[in-house]
Every structure is written in structure tokens, then in C-alpha cells.
Steps between C-alpha positions, in 0.01 A plus 500: 500500500331179597226630725202689362474858614202732509517875439232743612506862388270796471505745215327826417323446170535850349874514555599135503703586805565183705446561867631265765548137409590187689651161422394187684538122459165427671134572424449672836338840475719682753744616239210636292365688801843658566525622142141617504558702823809664345312572177204655684739716704616654162158562350140387479375356171132517416500131399735214591500212253625149581443142398292278726792342685434410866741767621291767323156369594596466869306723739826666618587613146154605385424659837808716480397630162138562608616684814694738272203548273653320205271311262597140438505343158589131455572337164298199413618201306608603150473873588865604470400816321320632806835647606713502189760722659589261783485207253745690278725554802509133598557393138793742477645386835484137394638530148759780559624385840383177666516261200845628406655451838619200698483641851706307755250576777224734608747773615645514145155504348394781727807712420460440125130581507574821693735607223237414242224698674736795558583502129134466404394794722792734447653440157261314267326733259143416400345604176156502662637753761633739237850344522524581866582263781238382752685697767460822301127446453444393859700792619792323664867506406729306729812503281539878493414551135 
């Protein structure tokens, strides 16, 4: 895939369950807002952690979180451990999916990432979760198990 793509996703820390995510080839924040709205419709976290990218510091994004009563935490330079769970997720996505693939286009990338996130939520067992899946811990099972 020749063009750089950006992925935005939200995850519940305790369960590692990945909520809505979006793929975009621009730095515009609208795709982040769409995913945020969908995530907030499924639950309200106490704290929402992001990096300091312009799409996350924009008034539209922070205002939406504040309106819902969600505290905002933003990682500073060299502070990757502020949200180790989401950092773990992005490392896994990169090394287990993105870097291994040669997507022909954004549509193929999106379909492949969907399969990866479905597997990660529904089938991947985590030692830290008592060898349960994130879906089991979060309380959702979409594959009928």
C-alpha cells in the first residue's frame, strides 16, 4: 500500500475490548469524531487517553468528551506508558497485521483490519484477563460462543 493510512480506535482498559475504529488516509479529525460518537454510544469511560495530535486537541473532540463528563488525559512527549494498553494494541496491530500485509488499497486494508480486530476481540485469549477474550470480559459475544 503506497499511501499512509491512519487508524483511530477506542478501547476499554479493563477488558482490552476494542470499540469502534476508523481508517483514514488524511489527518482530518472527522473520522475520529465518528468513531468517538459510536464509542460513547456504547459506554462512557471515566478517562479518555489520547496523544496530542491535532484531531484530539481540537475543540470539537475535547468538547464532545467534556459534554459527556469524560476526563481527558493526553500523553506528553516520551510518555507512552501513560496508556500502556492502547500502546500495546497499536504495537500488536502494526506487527501482527499492518507490517505483514501489502494492501492493494484502503478498502483491502479496512477489510483486513476488520478481521484482525474481530479476532482480537472475540477469539484472542489474554493471560492478563484470566485466559478469556476481551469480549468475554467486556460482556459482549458477537460470534455466538
